[in-house]
C-alpha positions in Angstrom: -44.6 -69.7 -1.1 -42.1 -72.0 0.7 -38.4 -72.0 0.5 -35.8 -74.2 2.3 -32.5 -72.7 3.4 -30.0 -74.0 5.8 -32.2 -76.8 7.0 -35.1 -74.5 7.9 -38.3 -74.0 5.9 -39.2 -70.3 5.3 -42.7 -69.5 4.2 -44.2 -66.2 3.2 -47.9 -66.3 3.7 -50.9 -64.1 4.1 -51.5 -63.3 7.7 -54.6 -65.0 9.0 -57.1 -63.4 11.4 -56.2 -66.0 14.1 -52.6 -64.7 13.9 -53.5 -61.1 14.5 -52.3 -61.0 18.2 -49.0 -62.5 17.2 -48.6 -60.0 14.5 -49.4 -57.1 16.9 -46.9 -58.5 19.4 -44.2 -58.5 16.7 -45.0 -55.0 15.7 -45.1 -53.8 19.4 -41.7 -55.4 19.9 -40.4 -53.7 16.7 -41.5 -50.3 18.0 -39.7 -51.0 21.3 -36.6 -52.3 19.5 -36.5 -49.0 17.5 -36.5 -47.1 20.7 -33.8 -49.2 22.2 -31.7 -48.3 19.1 -32.3 -44.6 19.9 -34.9 -43.5 17.4 -38.7 -43.4 16.9 -39.9 -44.3 13.4 -43.2 -45.7 14.7 -44.8 -43.4 17.2 -47.0 -44.8 20.0 -50.1 -46.4 18.6 -48.6 -47.1 15.1 -49.2 -49.4 13.6 -52.5 -49.6 15.4 -54.9 -52.6 15.6 -57.2 -51.1 12.9 -54.4 -50.8 10.4 -53.2 -54.3 11.0 -56.7 -55.8 10.9 -57.3 -53.9 7.6 -54.0 -55.3 6.3 -55.1 -58.8 7.0 -58.7 -58.3 5.8 -57.4 -56.7 2.5 -54.8 -59.4 1.8 -51.8 -57.2 2.2 -50.6 -58.3 5.6 -48.0 -61.1 5.5 -46.0 -63.2 7.9 -42.7 -64.9 7.4 -42.7 -68.3 9.1 -39.7 -70.3 10.0 -40.4 -74.0 10.5 -44.1 -73.0 11.0 -43.4 -70.3 13.7 -44.2 -66.6 12.8 -40.9 -64.7 12.7 -41.9 -61.5 11.0 -44.8 -59.3 9.9 -44.9 -57.0 6.9 -47.2 -55.3 4.5 -46.8 -55.9 0.8 -48.8 -53.8 -1.6 -49.0 -53.7 -5.4 -51.3 -50.6 -5.7 -48.5 -48.0 -5.1 -48.1 -45.6 -2.3 -49.7 -42.2 -2.3 -46.5 -40.5 -1.0 -44.2 -42.0 -3.6 -45.1 -39.8 -6.6 -43.9 -36.7 -4.6 -40.4 -38.0 -4.1 -37.7 -35.3 -3.5 -35.2 -37.0 -5.7 -36.0 -39.6 -8.4 -36.9 -43.2 -8.4 -34.4 -45.2 -10.5 -37.1 -47.6 -11.9 -40.5 -47.0 -13.3 -43.8 -48.5 -12.1 -45.2 -51.0 -11.5 -43.7 -51.8 -8.2 -44.3 -53.6 -5.0 -44.1 -51.6 -1.8 -43.0 -53.0 1.6 -44.2 -51.3 4.8 -44.5 -52.2 8.5 -41.8 -54.8 8.5 -40.9 -56.1 12.0 -38.9 -59.2 13.0 -39.9 -61.1 16.2 -37.5 -60.8 19.1 -36.6 -64.5 19.0 -35.5 -64.2 15.4 -33.5 -60.9 15.5 -29.8 -61.1 14.6 -30.3 -64.1 12.4 -30.5 -62.4 9.0 -34.3 -62.7 8.9 -34.7 -59.3 7.3 -32.6 -60.5 4.3 -34.7 -63.6 4.1 -37.8 -61.5 4.1 -36.5 -59.4 1.2 -35.5 -62.5 -0.7 -39.0 -63.9 -0.3 -40.6 -60.6 -1.3 -38.5 -60.5 -4.4 -39.7 -64.0 -5.4 -43.3 -63.2 -4.5 -43.3 -59.9 -6.5 -41.7 -61.6 -9.6 -44.4 -64.3 -9.4 -46.9 -61.4 -9.8 -45.0 -60.0 -12.7 -43.6 -57.0 -10.7 -39.8 -56.5 -10.9 -39.3 -53.3 -8.8 -39.5 -53.0 -5.0 -39.8 -49.7 -3.1 -39.6 -49.0 0.6 -38.9 -46.1 2.9 -37.4 -45.8 6.3 -36.5 -43.2 8.9 -33.2 -41.4 8.5 -32.2 -42.5 12.0 -33.0 -46.2 11.2 -29.4 -47.1 10.3 -30.0 -50.8 10.9 -32.7 -50.9 8.2 -30.7 -48.7 5.8 -27.8 -51.2 6.2 -30.2 -54.2 5.5 -31.6 -52.4 2.4 -28.2 -51.6 1.0 -26.9 -55.1 1.7 -29.9 -56.5 -0.2 -29.3 -54.3 -3.3 -31.6 -51.3 -2.6 -30.4 -47.8 -3.3 -31.5 -44.5 -1.8 -33.4 -42.4 -4.3 -34.3 -39.4 -2.2 -37.0 -38.6 0.4 -40.7 -38.9 0.7 -43.1 -37.6 3.4 -44.6 -40.5 5.3 -46.3 -40.4 8.7 -45.8 -36.6 8.9 -42.1 -36.7 8.4 -39.4 -37.2 5.8 -38.3 -40.8 5.1 -35.4 -42.0 3.0 -36.9 -43.7 -0.1 -35.2 -46.8 -1.6 -35.8 -48.9 -4.6 -34.5 -52.1 -6.2 -34.8 -53.8 -9.6 -35.4 -57.5 -9.2 -33.1 -59.5 -11.4 
């Protein structure tokens, strides 16, 4: 999927095996960025190489490219999330849904609204697959991601247990 905005071309594509090292670099940078913001959502070793390789091999690892350069990595799944049925709270919208995990923006692209671009692209992608609900979770300390989610129309629905800890759970209905 390609989309032109402000003289740049944004493209959401499946991550390719030859892009693996770039994807890992972005994810490592995302982990370090979290720590620089004063919290640890992704502990050392997560996401690990096996997880990202499996994402790519299973067709759920995606990259956002800006004018051909990889700006972000993320997971998009349409098969649900095993933690989500056990929400403490209530989802606002019923299944089916697309779930977004492991989203990280490359250092050179931070502060440019790329997370919002990612979510706009994911919305279009999900709608093309006949899915009109998005779900995501994030750490309670990840105020930056919470702000991005709320700015993009997501609402907090409660908490789910993910990675051994509670995470704030958000959903959004695609218009």
